[in-house]
MMTF fields as JSON, N, C-alpha, C and O atoms, coordinates in Angstrom:
{
  "mmtfVersion": "1.0.0",
  "mmtfProducer": "UNKNOWN",
  "numBonds": 315,
  "numAtoms": 316,
  "numGroups": 79,
  "numChains": 1,
  "numModels": 1,
  "chainsPerModel": [1],
  "groupsPerChain": [79],
  "chainIdList": ["A"],
  "bondAtomList": [4, 2, 8, 6, 12, 10, 16, 14, 20, 18, 24, 22, 28, 26, 32, 30, 36, 34, 40, 38, 44, 42, 48, 46, 52, 50, 56, 54, 60, 58, 64, 62, 68, 66, 72, 70, 76, 74, 80, 78, 84, 82, 88, 86, 92, 90, 96, 94, 100, 98, 104, 102, 108, 106, 112, 110, 116, 114, 120, 118, 124, 122, 128, 126, 132, 130, 136, 134, 140, 138, 144, 142, 148, 146, 152, 150, 156, 154, 160, 158, 164, 162, 168, 166, 172, 170, 176, 174, 180, 178, 184, 182, 188, 186, 192, 190, 196, 194, 200, 198, 204, 202, 208, 206, 212, 210, 216, 214, 220, 218, 224, 222, 228, 226, 232, 230, 236, 234, 240, 238, 244, 242, 248, 246, 252, 250, 256, 254, 260, 258, 264, 262, 268, 266, 272, 270, 276, 274, 280, 278, 284, 282, 288, 286, 292, 290, 296, 294, 300, 298, 304, 302, 308, 306, 312, 310],
  "bondOrderList": [1, 1, 1, 1, 1, 1, 1, 1, 1, 1, 1, 1, 1, 1, 1, 1, 1, 1, 1, 1, 1, 1, 1, 1, 1, 1, 1, 1, 1, 1, 1, 1, 1, 1, 1, 1, 1, 1, 1, 1, 1, 1, 1, 1, 1, 1, 1, 1, 1, 1, 1, 1, 1, 1, 1, 1, 1, 1, 1, 1, 1, 1, 1, 1, 1, 1, 1, 1, 1, 1, 1, 1, 1, 1, 1, 1, 1, 1],
  "groupList": [{"groupName": "MET", "atomNameList": ["N", "CA", "C", "O"], "elementList": ["N", "C", "C", "O"], "formalChargeList": [0, 0, 0, 0], "bondAtomList": [1, 0, 2, 1, 3, 2], "bondOrderList": [1, 1, 2], "singleLetterCode": "M", "chemCompType": "L-PEPTIDE LINKING"}, {"groupName": "ALA", "atomNameList": ["N", "CA", "C", "O"], "elementList": ["N", "C", "C", "O"], "formalChargeList": [0, 0, 0, 0], "bondAtomList": [1, 0, 2, 1, 3, 2], "bondOrderList": [1, 1, 2], "singleLetterCode": "A", "chemCompType": "L-PEPTIDE LINKING"}, {"groupName": "PRO", "atomNameList": ["N", "CA", "C", "O"], "elementList": ["N", "C", "C", "O"], "formalChargeList": [0, 0, 0, 0], "bondAtomList": [1, 0, 2, 1, 3, 2], "bondOrderList": [1, 1, 2], "singleLetterCode": "P", "chemCompType": "L-PEPTIDE LINKING"}, {"groupName": "THR", "atomNameList": ["N", "CA", "C", "O"], "elementList": ["N", "C", "C", "O"], "formalChargeList": [0, 0, 0, 0], "bondAtomList": [1, 0, 2, 1, 3, 2], "bondOrderList": [1, 1, 2], "singleLetterCode": "T", "chemCompType": "L-PEPTIDE LINKING"}, {"groupName": "ILE", "atomNameList": ["N", "CA", "C", "O"], "elementList": ["N", "C", "C", "O"], "formalChargeList": [0, 0, 0, 0], "bondAtomList": [1, 0, 2, 1, 3, 2], "bondOrderList": [1, 1, 2], "singleLetterCode": "I", "chemCompType": "L-PEPTIDE LINKING"}, {"groupName": "VAL", "atomNameList": ["N", "CA", "C", "O"], "elementList": ["N", "C", "C", "O"], "formalChargeList": [0, 0, 0, 0], "bondAtomList": [1, 0, 2, 1, 3, 2], "bondOrderList": [1, 1, 2], "singleLetterCode": "V", "chemCompType": "L-PEPTIDE LINKING"}, {"groupName": "ARG", "atomNameList": ["N", "CA", "C", "O"], "elementList": ["N", "C", "C", "O"], "formalChargeList": [0, 0, 0, 0], "bondAtomList": [1, 0, 2, 1, 3, 2], "bondOrderList": [1, 1, 2], "singleLetterCode": "R", "chemCompType": "L-PEPTIDE LINKING"}, {"groupName": "ASP", "atomNameList": ["N", "CA", "C", "O"], "elementList": ["N", "C", "C", "O"], "formalChargeList": [0, 0, 0, 0], "bondAtomList": [1, 0, 2, 1, 3, 2], "bondOrderList": [1, 1, 2], "singleLetterCode": "D", "chemCompType": "L-PEPTIDE LINKING"}, {"groupName": "GLY", "atomNameList": ["N", "CA", "C", "O"], "elementList": ["N", "C", "C", "O"], "formalChargeList": [0, 0, 0, 0], "bondAtomList": [1, 0, 2, 1, 3, 2], "bondOrderList": [1, 1, 2], "singleLetterCode": "G", "chemCompType": "PEPTIDE LINKING"}, {"groupName": "LYS", "atomNameList": ["N", "CA", "C", "O"], "elementList": ["N", "C", "C", "O"], "formalChargeList": [0, 0, 0, 0], "bondAtomList": [1, 0, 2, 1, 3, 2], "bondOrderList": [1, 1, 2], "singleLetterCode": "K", "chemCompType": "L-PEPTIDE LINKING"}, {"groupName": "PHE", "atomNameList": ["N", "CA", "C", "O"], "elementList": ["N", "C", "C", "O"], "formalChargeList": [0, 0, 0, 0], "bondAtomList": [1, 0, 2, 1, 3, 2], "bondOrderList": [1, 1, 2], "singleLetterCode": "F", "chemCompType": "L-PEPTIDE LINKING"}, {"groupName": "LEU", "atomNameList": ["N", "CA", "C", "O"], "elementList": ["N", "C", "C", "O"], "formalChargeList": [0, 0, 0, 0], "bondAtomList": [1, 0, 2, 1, 3, 2], "bondOrderList": [1, 1, 2], "singleLetterCode": "L", "chemCompType": "L-PEPTIDE LINKING"}, {"groupName": "TYR", "atomNameList": ["N", "CA", "C", "O"], "elementList": ["N", "C", "C", "O"], "formalChargeList": [0, 0, 0, 0], "bondAtomList": [1, 0, 2, 1, 3, 2], "bondOrderList": [1, 1, 2], "singleLetterCode": "Y", "chemCompType": "L-PEPTIDE LINKING"}, {"groupName": "SER", "atomNameList": ["N", "CA", "C", "O"], "elementList": ["N", "C", "C", "O"], "formalChargeList": [0, 0, 0, 0], "bondAtomList": [1, 0, 2, 1, 3, 2], "bondOrderList": [1, 1, 2], "singleLetterCode": "S", "chemCompType": "L-PEPTIDE LINKING"}, {"groupName": "GLU", "atomNameList": ["N", "CA", "C", "O"], "elementList": ["N", "C", "C", "O"], "formalChargeList": [0, 0, 0, 0], "bondAtomList": [1, 0, 2, 1, 3, 2], "bondOrderList": [1, 1, 2], "singleLetterCode": "E", "chemCompType": "L-PEPTIDE LINKING"}, {"groupName": "HIS", "atomNameList": ["N", "CA", "C", "O"], "elementList": ["N", "C", "C", "O"], "formalChargeList": [0, 0, 0, 0], "bondAtomList": [1, 0, 2, 1, 3, 2], "bondOrderList": [1, 1, 2], "singleLetterCode": "H", "chemCompType": "L-PEPTIDE LINKING"}, {"groupName": "TRP", "atomNameList": ["N", "CA", "C", "O"], "elementList": ["N", "C", "C", "O"], "formalChargeList": [0, 0, 0, 0], "bondAtomList": [1, 0, 2, 1, 3, 2], "bondOrderList": [1, 1, 2], "singleLetterCode": "W", "chemCompType": "L-PEPTIDE LINKING"}, {"groupName": "GLN", "atomNameList": ["N", "CA", "C", "O"], "elementList": ["N", "C", "C", "O"], "formalChargeList": [0, 0, 0, 0], "bondAtomList": [1, 0, 2, 1, 3, 2], "bondOrderList": [1, 1, 2], "singleLetterCode": "Q", "chemCompType": "L-PEPTIDE LINKING"}, {"groupName": "ASN", "atomNameList": ["N", "CA", "C", "O"], "elementList": ["N", "C", "C", "O"], "formalChargeList": [0, 0, 0, 0], "bondAtomList": [1, 0, 2, 1, 3, 2], "bondOrderList": [1, 1, 2], "singleLetterCode": "N", "chemCompType": "L-PEPTIDE LINKING"}],
  "groupTypeList": [0, 1, 2, 3, 4, 5, 6, 7, 8, 9, 10, 6, 11, 12, 10, 10, 13, 6, 14, 14, 3, 6, 4, 15, 5, 15, 4, 13, 15, 2, 7, 8, 14, 1, 9, 10, 16, 11, 3, 2, 17, 4, 14, 11, 1, 5, 18, 5, 8, 11, 13, 17, 3, 17, 11, 6, 17, 1, 15, 1, 4, 5, 13, 3, 15, 4, 9, 14, 4, 17, 7, 1, 16, 18, 15, 15, 10, 8, 13],
  "groupIdList": [1, 2, 3, 4, 5, 6, 7, 8, 9, 10, 11, 12, 13, 14, 15, 16, 17, 18, 19, 20, 21, 22, 23, 24, 25, 26, 27, 28, 29, 30, 31, 32, 33, 34, 35, 36, 37, 38, 39, 40, 41, 42, 43, 44, 45, 46, 47, 48, 49, 50, 51, 52, 53, 54, 55, 56, 57, 58, 59, 60, 61, 62, 63, 64, 65, 66, 67, 68, 69, 70, 71, 72, 73, 74, 75, 76, 77, 78, 79],
  "secStructList": [7, 7, 7, 3, 3, 3, 3, 3, 6, 6, 3, 3, 3, 3, 7, 7, 1, 1, 1, 7, 1, 1, 7, 3, 3, 3, 3, 3, 3, 6, 6, 3, 3, 3, 3, 3, 3, 7, 1, 1, 1, 7, 3, 3, 3, 3, 3, 3, 1, 7, 7, 2, 2, 2, 2, 2, 2, 2, 2, 2, 2, 2, 2, 2, 6, 2, 2, 2, 2, 2, 2, 2, 2, 2, 2, 2, 2, 7, 7],
  "xCoordList": [9.152, 9.284, 8.452, 8.374, 7.845, 7.015, 7.595, 7.245, 8.483, 9.106, 8.086, 7.236, 8.184, 7.346, 7.925, 9.124, 7.059, 7.486, 7.177, 8.021, 5.959, 5.499, 4.579, 3.809, 4.666, 3.667, 3.062, 3.774, 1.74, 1.04, -0.181, -1.163, -0.115, -1.203, -1.328, -0.344, -2.538, -2.777, -2.519, -2.709, -2.088, -1.868, -0.4, 0.503, -0.186, 1.157, 1.119, 0.285, 2.009, 2.103, 3.291, 4.374, 3.071, 4.117, 3.842, 2.775, 4.8, 4.567, 5.244, 6.16, 4.771, 5.342, 6.458, 6.378, 7.487, 8.646, 8.35, 8.922, 7.492, 7.228, 5.73, 5.113, 5.161, 3.729, 3.435, 3.16, 3.485, 3.222, 4.023, 4.498, 4.168, 5.074, 4.44, 5.16, 3.124, 2.472, 2.637, 2.346, 3.102, 3.401, 2.118, 1.112, 2.199, 1.056, 1.587, 2.773, 0.681, 1.058, -0.09, -1.264, 0.281, -0.689, -0.737, 0.261, -1.909, -2.085, -2.792, -3.862, -2.19, -2.865, -3.278, -2.659, -4.327, -4.943, -5.529, -5.871, -5.659, -6.242, -7.614, -7.994, -8.349, -9.691, -9.707, -10.727, -8.599, -8.584, -7.379, -6.387, -7.488, -6.385, -6.914, -8.039, -6.056, -6.42, -5.176, -4.046, -5.421, -4.342, -4.708, -5.842, -3.737, -3.943, -2.969, -1.771, -3.483, -2.637, -2.117, -2.817, -0.904, -0.339, -0.279, -0.136, -0.39, -0.351, -1.504, -1.862, -2.092, -1.71, -2.142, -1.728, -2.986, -3.389, -3.615, -3.687, -3.725, -3.983, -5.423, -6.365, -5.569, -6.889, -6.979, -6.048, -8.098, -8.319, -8.413, -9.178, -7.638, -7.672, -8.445, -9.243, -8.199, -8.812, -9.068, -8.264, -10.19, -10.497, -11.064, -11.992, -10.51, -11.027, -11.189, -10.222, -12.392, -12.698, -12.588, -12.986, -12.069, -11.945, -13.229, -13.858, -13.603, -14.778, -14.469, -13.308, -15.476, -15.268, -14.392, -13.545, -14.592, -13.761, -12.301, -11.4, -12.072, -10.705, -10.082, -8.888, -10.874, -10.361, -9.964, -8.945, -10.772, -10.419, -9.119, -8.254, -8.992, -7.762, -6.57, -5.511, -6.745, -5.67, -5.275, -4.087, -6.255, -5.979, -5.182, -4.238, -5.562, -4.852, -3.41, -2.499, -3.203, -1.852, -1.008, 0.15, -1.586, -0.861, -0.507, 0.62, -1.461, -1.207, -0.084, 0.784, -0.107, 0.909, 2.3, 3.288, 2.376, 3.667, 3.998, 4.858, 3.332, 3.496, 4.958, 5.414, 5.688, 7.095, 7.932, 8.765, 7.707, 8.426, 8.128, 9.027, 6.867, 6.47, 7.144, 7.7, 7.092, 7.712, 9.217, 9.789, 9.864, 11.305, 11.641, 12.609, 10.833, 11.047, 10.844, 11.591, 9.824, 9.558, 10.754, 11.247, 11.209, 12.338, 13.615, 14.399, 13.825, 15.007, 14.935, 15.926, 13.767, 13.602, 13.599, 14.24, 12.88, 12.713, 13.602, 13.731, 14.206, 14.986, 14.081, 12.874, 14.643, 13.837, 13.1, 12.384],
  "yCoordList": [6.597, 5.156, 4.706, 5.418, 3.557, 3.026, 1.701, 0.646, 1.744, 0.508, -0.467, -0.081, -1.721, -2.759, -3.127, -3.373, -3.162, -3.503, -4.966, -5.703, -5.376, -6.736, -7.196, -6.409, -8.468, -9.137, -10.235, -11.04, -10.252, -11.241, -11.686, -10.952, -12.89, -13.351, -12.42, -12.157, -11.919, -11.009, -9.55, -8.665, -9.29, -7.925, -7.522, -8.308, -6.293, -5.694, -4.413, -3.541, -4.295, -3.104, -2.283, -2.815, -0.978, -0.09, 1.337, 1.63, 2.217, 3.637, 4.405, 3.907, 5.627, 6.495, 7.315, 7.703, 7.572, 8.283, 9.735, 10.255, 10.39, 11.806, 12.045, 12.442, 11.804, 12.011, 12.913, 14.097, 12.394, 13.18, 12.611, 11.477, 13.408, 13.012, 12.084, 11.351, 12.086, 11.2, 9.747, 9.406, 8.908, 7.519, 6.782, 6.797, 6.144, 5.417, 4.369, 4.338, 3.524, 2.493, 2.339, 2.446, 2.088, 1.806, 0.296, -0.402, -0.189, -1.617, -1.799, -1.235, -2.586, -2.881, -4.347, -5.203, -4.595, -5.915, -5.914, -4.843, -7.046, -7.043, -6.357, -5.86, -6.324, -5.722, -4.24, -3.58, -3.7, -2.291, -1.966, -2.694, -0.848, -0.447, 0.375, 0.874, 0.494, 1.24, 1.899, 1.581, 2.824, 3.501, 3.479, 3.781, 3.12, 3.084, 4.027, 4.003, 4.861, 5.609, 4.616, 3.667, 4.821, 3.928, 4.573, 3.88, 5.912, 6.606, 7.595, 8.172, 7.817, 7.233, 5.769, 5.078, 5.3, 3.89, 3.527, 4.41, 2.25, 1.815, 2.181, 1.756, 2.987, 3.498, 3.624, 4.102, 3.196, 3.314, 4.784, 5.539, 5.189, 6.559, 6.631, 7.544, 5.65, 5.649, 4.21, 3.317, 3.997, 2.69, 2.892, 3.677, 2.189, 2.226, 0.791, 0.169, 0.269, -1.025, -2.258, -3.338, -2.151, -3.336, -3.556, -2.606, -4.811, -5.172, -5.046, -4.898, -5.103, -5.065, -6.233, -6.065, -7.403, -8.566, -8.304, -8.589, -7.77, -7.472, -6.388, -6.445, -5.405, -4.366, -4.952, -4.57, -5.877, -6.542, -7.332, -7.311, -8.022, -8.771, -7.819, -8.089, -6.706, -5.729, -5.151, -5.004, -4.824, -4.293, -5.308, -4.944, -6.568, -7.624, -7.753, -7.973, -7.62, -7.708, -6.534, -6.714, -5.327, -4.157, -4.373, -4.1, -4.862, -5.105, -6.116, -5.935, -7.166, -8.214, -7.694, -8.1, -6.803, -6.336, -4.908, -4.268, -4.4, -3.003, -2.639, -1.587, -3.472, -3.18, -3.118, -2.227, -4.055, -4.102, -2.851, -2.294, -2.42, -1.221, 0.013, 0.836, 0.137, 1.286, 1.311, 2.376, 0.153, 0.082, 0.501, 1.226, 0.037, 0.399, 1.904, 2.545, 2.458, 3.898, 4.687, 5.61, 4.307, 5.013, 4.871, 5.815, 3.708, 3.491, 4.374, 4.988, 4.428, 5.157, 6.67, 7.407, 7.129, 8.574, 9.13, 10.346, 8.263, 8.718, 8.75, 8.955, 8.554, 8.44, 9.709, 9.773],
  "zCoordList": [-10.76, -10.604, -9.404, -8.403, -9.496, -8.423, -7.94, -8.468, -6.936, -6.455, -5.862, -5.059, -6.265, -5.671, -4.314, -4.182, -3.308, -1.956, -1.672, -1.162, -2.007, -1.712, -2.832, -3.383, -3.158, -4.0, -3.143, -2.542, -3.098, -2.282, -3.069, -3.178, -3.614, -4.473, -5.67, -6.361, -5.918, -7.038, -6.678, -7.513, -5.447, -4.988, -5.111, -4.823, -5.542, -5.604, -4.782, -5.028, -3.815, -2.977, -3.45, -3.694, -3.577, -4.082, -3.631, -3.092, -3.852, -3.653, -4.779, -5.433, -4.988, -6.002, -5.376, -4.211, -6.148, -5.624, -5.271, -4.313, -6.0, -5.735, -5.674, -6.663, -4.53, -4.404, -3.219, -3.408, -2.022, -0.824, 0.336, 0.281, 1.385, 2.468, 3.491, 4.169, 3.627, 4.596, 4.148, 3.002, 5.051, 4.681, 4.279, 4.989, 3.123, 2.566, 1.591, 1.263, 1.145, 0.178, -0.822, -0.47, -2.066, -3.123, -3.315, -3.137, -3.68, -3.911, -5.243, -5.471, -6.116, -7.378, -7.396, -6.764, -8.13, -8.284, -9.69, -10.191, -10.34, -11.689, -11.762, -12.822, -10.664, -10.662, -10.327, -10.526, -9.821, -9.449, -8.589, -8.572, -7.871, -7.002, -5.837, -5.848, -4.835, -3.637, -3.072, -3.445, -2.162, -1.447, 0.028, 0.401, 0.867, 2.312, 3.002, 2.72, 3.909, 4.827, 5.852, 6.206, 6.329, 7.341, 8.721, 9.728, 8.767, 10.05, 10.132, 9.105, 11.267, 12.546, 12.684, 13.614, 11.737, 11.697, 10.235, 9.38, 9.949, 8.575, 8.238, 8.906, 7.175, 6.81, 5.295, 4.648, 4.737, 3.301, 2.916, 3.516, 1.917, 1.406, 0.092, -0.119, -0.799, -2.129, -2.555, -2.284, -3.22, -3.798, -5.189, -5.382, -6.149, -7.509, -7.989, -8.426, -7.911, -8.508, -7.641, -8.08, -6.433, -5.582, -4.789, -4.322, -4.646, -3.854, -2.367, -1.984, -1.547, -0.094, 0.365, 1.242, -0.22, 0.121, -0.246, 0.542, -1.424, -1.851, -0.972, -0.676, -0.553, 0.343, 1.697, 2.272, 2.197, 3.462, 3.294, 4.17, 2.172, 1.903, 1.81, 2.375, 1.097, 0.942, 2.294, 2.582, 3.124, 4.46, 5.277, 5.978, 5.187, 5.916, 5.421, 6.218, 4.122, 3.56, 4.046, 4.423, 4.038, 4.543, 6.008, 6.42, 6.799, 8.23, 8.428, 9.282, 7.641, 7.749, 7.402, 8.013, 6.429, 5.916, 6.35, 5.746, 7.385, 7.791, 8.052, 7.603, 8.754, 9.071, 7.794, 7.631, 6.909, 5.633, 4.786, 4.156, 4.78, 4.037, 4.637, 3.91, 5.962, 6.628, 6.402, 6.167, 6.468, 6.224, 4.79, 4.56, 3.826, 2.419, 2.217, 1.478, 2.883, 2.786, 3.329, 2.682, 4.525, 5.148, 4.334, 4.234, 3.76, 2.913, 1.662, 1.268, 1.053, -0.196, 0.016, -0.733, 1.036, 1.246, 2.358, 2.495, 3.139, 4.294, 5.522, 5.395, 6.688, 7.922, 8.24, 9.239]
}
């Protein structure tokens, strides 16, 4: 299951229940998707189909919602 954490415009932020232990978030958009590491800093891990503008927007959304994403991660996986 991939719980949705945030919807912001055309972007949906989520994570997969059984993937890897390093905190990260996936972002889907009608044009593609990306994955961002959250530690030690927000960093693009994977991009499939998003433009540079969309990646900047996605990065800004992750930055804006970082606390909410971390709280959702800790709630779902445990601290």
